[in-house]
N, C-alpha and C positions, 0 to 999 in steps of 0.2 A: 678224749681230748678235753682239757680244762678250758674254762671260759676265757682265760687270759691268753691262750695260745693263738698265734696269728699264722694263717696258712700263707706261705710265701708263694709268689708268682712263679710258675714253672716256665722258665725262659725257653723259647723255641730257637732252633738254629737251622738256617737254610742248608740243604744238601741237594745233590743232583738227583733228578728223577729218572727212572728207567723208562724212557719213551723211545719211539721208533721213528725213523724217517717216513714221512707221509708219502714220498714218491714211490718207495717200494710197495707200500700198502695200496697205492693207487694202481700199480701194475697188477697186484693180486685182485683188486676189485674189477678191473677190466677183464681179467682171466675168468672170474666168476660169472661176469655178464655173458661172456662168450659161451661158457659151459652151460649156463642156464638157457641161453638161446638154442644151443644144440640139443639140449634135453627136451625143450618145448617142441622143437620141430620133430624130434623122434616120437614124442607123444602123439602128435598129429598123424604121423605116418603109420604108427603101430596101434593106434586107437587105445592108448593108455597102458602100454607095457610097463611092468614094474620097475625095470632098470632105469628107463628114461624118466619115470615119475620121481624116483628117489634122487636122481641126478638134478632134476629141475628144482626140487624142494631144497636139497642141500646147497646148491649154488645160490639160490635166492636167499636163504637164511644167512649164509656166509657173507653175501654181498651187503645185506642189511647190517650185519655185525661190523664189517669193515667200515661201511659208510658212517656209522655212528661214532667212530673213534677219531675222526679227523678234526684238527684245529690248526689255526695259523698264528704265527708269532711274527710281529714286525721288529725291526731293529730297536734295541733298548726296551724290549717288552719281555715279560716273563709270565709263566703260568705255574701256579701252585697246584699240585696234584694231590687229591685226597681220596681215600678209599673208606667209605662208610664213616666219614668224620675223622679218620686217622691220616695225619700228614705223611705223604709218601715221597715228597721231594719237589723240587722246582726245576722246570725246564726253561733254559735261557737260549736254546738254539732257535735261530730264526728260520722262517720258511714254513712249509707244510709239514706238520708233525702228526703222529698218531699214537693213541694210547687206548687201552681197553675201555670199552664204552661205559662200564659200570664205575669207572674212576671219574670223579668230578674235577673240572678244570676251572680255576679262578685266575683270571688274567690280572696282572699288576704292571703298571708302568714304572720303569726304573729311570725314566728321563728326568732331567733337571726341571724343577718347577719354580717359577718366579712368583713370589707372594709379597704383597705390600699390605702391611697391617693398617688398621684404622688408627686415627689419632687418639692417643691414650693420655689422660691427665695423670701426672705423677708428681709427687713431692720430691724435690732434689735433696741433696745432703743437708742443706740449710733450711729445709722446710718450705721453700718457695714452690708454688704450683706451676708446673710447666707442661707443655703438650709435646708428645713425641710420637713419631711414626717411623717405621723401619721397613726396609726392603730386604727380603730373605730369599736366597736361592738354595733349595733343599732337594734331596732325592732319596729314594729308597735304596738301601744297600743290602738289606736282609729281608727278603719277601716273607719268610716265615714269621719273623717278629712283627712285621707290619700288619699281617693278616690275623695272627692268632694271639699276640700278646697285648694288643689294644683293640678296643671295640671298633673305632673308626679312626684310622691313622691320619686322615686329612683334617678332621676336626680336632684331633689331638695336637697336630702341629699348630693350628690357629690358637688354641688355648695356651699352649706352652710358649709360643712367641710373645703373647701378651704378658704372661707371667715373667718371662725373662727380661722384657723391656722394663717392667716395673721394678724388678730387682736391681738391674744395672743402673737405671736412671736414679734410683735412690742412693747409690753409692758415691756419686760425684756431685759437686755443685755445678750450677748452670754456667757460671763464669767467675773469673778471678782476675781483677785488674793488676794485682801484684805479681801474677804469673808464678805463684809458689805451689799451686796445686794442679792436678789433672782435672780438667773441666770438660763438660759435655760439649760446650761450644768451641773450645779451643783445641781439643785433642780428639778429633774424630777417629783417627787411626787406632789410637790406644783403646778408646772406648769400644770401637768396633770389634777389635780382637777380644776384648773382655765379653762382649755380647755373644760372639761366635762360640767361645768356650762354654758359656752358660747354656746356650742352646744345644750344643753337642751333648753336654752332660744330661740335659733334660730329655732329649729325644733318642738317646741310646737305647732305651727300653723298647722303642718302636722300630728299631732297625733303620733309622733315618740319620743322615749326616747333613751338615751345612757346608756348602761350598763358598758362599759369599754372603755378607750382610753389612748393612750400613744404614744410617739415619737418612730419611727423606724429608723429615719435618722436625724442627726443633725450635721452640719459642716459648716465651712466658705465656701463662694462661691469660685470657682476655681481661679477667677482673683485676689483675695487677700489672698488666703490660704497660699502662701509662706511667704508673709510679716507678716501676723498674727502669723505664726508659729515662726518666728524669734522674734517677740515681746513677745510671750509667753515664749520662752526660756530665753530672757533677763530678763523678770520679775521674772521668776523662779530662775535665778541666783542671782538677787538682793535680793529676799526674803530669799534664802538660806544663802547668805552672812550676811544679817541682823541677822538672827537667830544665825549664828555662832559667830558673833561679840558679840551679847548680852550674849551668853553663856560664851565666853572667858572672857569678862569683869567681869562677876559674879565669875568665877573661880579665876581670879587674885585677886579680892577683898577678896575672902574667904581665899586665901593663905596668903596674907599680914596680914589679921586680925589674922589668926592662929599663924603666926610667932610672932606677937607682943604680943598676949595673953600668949604664952608659953615661952616668953623670949629666943627664940632660937638664935636670932641674932638681933642686933640693927642696923637699917639702917638709914643713913641720906637721905636727899632728892635726892642727886645725885645717890646713890646706889639703892634707891627705884625706881627711874626712869629707871635705867638700868635693874633692875629686871623685872619691868613691861614691858619694851620693849622686853626683851628676852621671857617672858611668852606669850606675844601676838603673837610673831613670831612663837613660838612653837605651840600654840593652833590654830592659824588661817592659818598657812601655809598648802599648799596642798601636800608638800613633807615631807618625814620622816626627822627629824632633826638629825644632826650629833653633838655629844657632843664634846666640846672643853675644854680642861683643861687650866685654866688661872693660870700661875705661878707668875704673877705680881700683880699689883694693878690697880685700876682705875685712880690713880693719877700720875703714872710713866709710 
């Protein structure tokens, strides 16, 4: 093999193991105990006759053999069976089970596991440092991959969750007041779906799937939180002012059109400009207006 060749990972696949019901073997165990007791009593009566001796020894050895093969599985629990290091299958049947004593049993939980990551500092799409933490619900779907394709599947999940959060967090900006982009703060569902897809792809090698995920903490990093808050406030004020001005212009235009259509008053350019100025002050001002009675004219 040349130096540049890379040995690919041999992927494992879960298959059913050839195990036996433990209740049947329990009956055989009780039968062996009865036979052993019968042989032992015969030895006492006959003072060591060969038939009773072999019966006692055989029943005792068989009882030890049967007793060594018992194991129990709870609901949503599996046992991977190996023979001298060779994977022989997985048993998912619950209750009392039995397998040959020289076969090793490694139990694996296939229940859903809730995991909350640590707060991770990530740079968003615009380079702003933010803190993110996520809640992940994962479970093992392929016991062979979880046990034999990764060294420690639980630690593997923790590392891959952190990597996925960093990857997804850097794809989107934290916020966008113009609402033209998908943001981490404003589009939790879309970003959550993206995070789940990223995690499923990363954890497939370990036979693990993701049932649910979402952010539990999302904020600017402490070193820029104050500055970003002031920026958010300024952007919010500008956006509110823009909305207020757009509405005021529309109302002034509507008022002038209504006055012209109904011939309430005829305004020249100077009077129209004065009226527009007064209406804009009234509509855009932050304080209540005070009426002023004009007894003169605009020209004197």
